[in-house]
Rosetta silent file (secondary structure, phi, psi, omega in degrees, C-alpha in Angstrom):
SEQUENCE: MKKAAACENMTEVRTEIDRVDAALVQLLAERWTYVDRAWEFKRRPEEASVPWRNRDVIDKVKERATEAGLPPEMAEALWRQIIGWGIQYEEERLRGK
SCORE:     score description
SCORE:     0.000 S_00000001
   1 L     0.000  132.534 -179.486  -26.546   -0.039  -16.189 S_00000001
   2 L  -120.058  129.676  164.303  -26.081    2.982  -18.411 S_00000001
   3 L   -57.443  146.898 -176.017  -23.074    5.198  -18.600 S_00000001
   4 H   -55.815  -33.496 -176.074  -23.514    8.779  -17.721 S_00000001
   5 H   -80.158  -19.363  173.671  -22.737    9.936  -21.320 S_00000001
   6 H   -85.434   -4.352  174.718  -25.354    7.519  -22.677 S_00000001
   7 L   -67.347  128.876 -175.198  -28.075    8.999  -20.617 S_00000001
   8 L  -105.840    3.474  179.023  -30.399   10.975  -22.937 S_00000001
   9 L  -168.413  163.984  178.954  -32.640   12.712  -20.307 S_00000001
  10 H   -61.144  -29.083  175.434  -32.830   13.471  -16.513 S_00000001
  11 H   -62.465  -50.818  176.346  -35.066   10.531  -15.855 S_00000001
  12 H   -62.297  -35.082  173.605  -32.268    8.177  -17.030 S_00000001
  13 H   -65.450  -45.783 -175.282  -29.648   10.147  -14.991 S_00000001
  14 H   -67.403  -42.963  178.411  -31.842    9.924  -11.878 S_00000001
  15 H   -57.851  -38.515 -178.164  -32.488    6.161  -12.338 S_00000001
  16 H   -71.851  -37.152  174.420  -28.668    5.621  -12.594 S_00000001
  17 H   -64.215  -37.223  172.480  -28.025    7.771   -9.573 S_00000001
  18 H   -71.974  -28.533  177.242  -30.525    5.729   -7.607 S_00000001
  19 H   -66.922  -51.657 -178.617  -28.830    2.465   -8.782 S_00000001
  20 H   -61.201  -39.583 -179.513  -25.508    3.831   -7.622 S_00000001
  21 H   -64.000  -47.460  174.973  -26.909    5.024   -4.295 S_00000001
  22 H   -43.745  -57.426 -173.369  -28.357    1.528   -3.746 S_00000001
  23 H   -60.765  -55.553 -176.359  -24.866   -0.047   -4.402 S_00000001
  24 H   -51.234  -43.217  179.358  -23.236    2.469   -2.083 S_00000001
  25 H   -57.579  -47.288 -175.164  -25.635    1.775    0.732 S_00000001
  26 H   -66.376  -42.620 -179.267  -24.908   -2.041    0.428 S_00000001
  27 H   -67.284  -36.104  176.847  -21.229   -1.379    0.351 S_00000001
  28 H   -69.262  -35.475  176.416  -21.318    0.957    3.425 S_00000001
  29 H   -64.866  -40.280  179.555  -23.470   -1.696    5.235 S_00000001
  30 H   -64.939  -42.187 -177.930  -20.776   -4.271    4.511 S_00000001
  31 H   -62.485  -38.976 -175.097  -18.086   -1.989    5.772 S_00000001
  32 H   -64.206  -32.739  171.638  -20.032   -1.439    8.911 S_00000001
  33 H   -50.403  -35.369 -179.042  -20.015   -5.124    9.597 S_00000001
  34 H   -73.316  -48.262  176.446  -16.331   -4.855    9.941 S_00000001
  35 H   -56.637  -43.450 -175.215  -16.483   -1.819   12.170 S_00000001
  36 H   -70.188  -28.884  174.885  -18.934   -3.672   14.375 S_00000001
  37 H   -79.427  -32.248 -169.143  -16.488   -6.602   14.642 S_00000001
  38 H   -64.680  -42.930 -174.093  -13.475   -4.451   15.051 S_00000001
  39 H   -62.231  -27.002  177.765  -14.551   -2.981   18.464 S_00000001
  40 H   -64.873  -35.310 -174.513  -14.646   -6.589   19.991 S_00000001
  41 H   -76.526  -39.638 -174.765  -10.819   -7.057   18.995 S_00000001
  42 L   -62.419   -7.186  171.365  -10.136   -3.459   20.499 S_00000001
  43 L   -71.645  -25.788  177.363  -10.965   -4.722   23.969 S_00000001
  44 L   -80.917  136.481 -175.963   -7.597   -6.418   23.897 S_00000001
  45 H   -60.580  -34.135 -171.882   -4.675   -4.002   24.600 S_00000001
  46 H   -73.526  -15.904 -175.181   -2.554   -5.487   21.736 S_00000001
  47 H  -108.988    9.692 -178.306   -5.323   -4.757   19.343 S_00000001
  48 L   -63.842  170.765 -168.528   -6.122   -1.225   20.335 S_00000001
  49 L   -60.399  150.636  168.327   -6.366    1.658   17.912 S_00000001
  50 L  -109.087  128.393 -178.999   -3.147    2.685   16.155 S_00000001
  51 L   -59.942  -17.234 -172.737   -2.717    6.343   15.621 S_00000001
  52 L   -89.598  -16.472 -176.247   -1.490    6.052   12.128 S_00000001
  53 H   -50.634  -59.635 -174.770   -4.518    3.974   10.906 S_00000001
  54 H   -60.253  -36.800  174.391   -6.941    6.713   10.103 S_00000001
  55 H   -64.232  -32.388  176.576   -4.371    8.746    8.164 S_00000001
  56 H   -67.175  -37.461 -177.107   -3.440    5.612    6.196 S_00000001
  57 H   -75.979  -42.516  179.886   -7.101    4.975    5.258 S_00000001
  58 H   -57.359  -46.687  179.366   -7.613    8.598    4.360 S_00000001
  59 H   -65.928  -35.666  171.286   -4.446    8.665    2.107 S_00000001
  60 H   -63.731  -45.906 -178.943   -5.554    5.547    0.361 S_00000001
  61 H   -65.281  -46.077  178.472   -9.007    6.743   -0.327 S_00000001
  62 H   -59.974  -37.592  174.530   -7.718   10.023   -1.755 S_00000001
  63 H   -68.672  -41.340  177.547   -5.374    8.304   -3.993 S_00000001
  64 H   -60.234  -42.084  172.487   -8.103    5.865   -5.189 S_00000001
  65 H   -57.921  -45.406 -175.552  -10.441    8.899   -5.631 S_00000001
  66 H   -64.313  -44.263  177.529   -7.887   10.727   -7.713 S_00000001
  67 H   -56.556  -38.983 -172.270   -7.393    7.555   -9.909 S_00000001
  68 H   -93.850    7.023  179.344  -11.144    7.183  -10.441 S_00000001
  69 L    82.417   17.495 -176.304  -11.726   10.897  -11.223 S_00000001
  70 L  -102.529  139.808 -178.267  -13.358   11.788   -8.075 S_00000001
  71 L   -61.854  125.690  179.541  -12.248   14.998   -6.152 S_00000001
  72 H   -60.513  -35.752  178.166   -9.882   13.658   -3.406 S_00000001
  73 H   -64.788  -27.742  179.996  -11.195   16.455   -1.138 S_00000001
  74 H   -75.615  -43.011  178.327  -14.687   15.224   -1.383 S_00000001
  75 H   -63.010  -44.662  175.938  -13.564   11.504   -0.680 S_00000001
  76 H   -55.224  -52.360  176.680  -11.651   12.704    2.352 S_00000001
  77 H   -54.868  -42.304 -179.055  -14.496   14.683    3.789 S_00000001
  78 H   -66.778  -40.425 -179.227  -16.735   11.695    3.337 S_00000001
  79 H   -66.864  -38.762 -176.335  -14.193    9.108    4.867 S_00000001
  80 H   -65.804  -31.886  176.427  -13.615   11.423    7.862 S_00000001
  81 H   -67.539  -47.498  178.849  -17.393   11.300    8.498 S_00000001
  82 H   -65.362  -48.268  177.903  -17.472    7.507    8.166 S_00000001
  83 H   -60.260  -43.324  176.753  -14.489    7.040   10.260 S_00000001
  84 H   -50.592  -47.692 -177.959  -15.747    9.415   12.805 S_00000001
  85 H   -65.499  -41.143  179.793  -19.084    7.609   13.067 S_00000001
  86 H   -64.863  -38.302  178.741  -17.098    4.279   13.451 S_00000001
  87 H   -68.887  -43.884 -178.326  -14.813    5.622   16.325 S_00000001
  88 H   -64.275  -37.756 -179.038  -17.807    7.000   18.148 S_00000001
  89 H   -63.538  -50.874 -179.693  -19.576    3.569   17.779 S_00000001
  90 H   -61.892  -38.700 -175.495  -16.483    1.692   18.997 S_00000001
  91 H   -70.891  -44.397  178.530  -15.943    4.014   21.968 S_00000001
  92 H   -65.408  -30.699 -179.332  -19.596    3.613   22.986 S_00000001
  93 H   -72.170  -47.465 -179.327  -19.493   -0.280   22.673 S_00000001
  94 H   -60.721  -33.634  174.515  -16.194   -0.248   24.678 S_00000001
  95 L   -83.034   -0.938  179.175  -17.798    1.673   27.452 S_00000001
  96 L    77.728   29.070  170.710  -20.621   -0.724   27.409 S_00000001
  97 L   -82.588    0.000    0.000  -23.403    1.449   26.002 S_00000001
């Protein structure tokens, strides 16, 4: 691992971006395992979706992004896509597709 400021050329920058991308894919895959498990619980009325949960997730992500120096608007846009895919997946599973 090399910090961005220590990269001396574009080859090094690209190598590090590829490393980070691989880590992001692994983390998103791990997150997806929880989405895949969640739909099973949502078959129970007491475990159904709660309207405030998505807003709570987005707020936390924006706060963490700000603290990490990432534009919070970018983080919000990404998470809205991630959440949207999860909701669509859960709805399809709940309908038996």
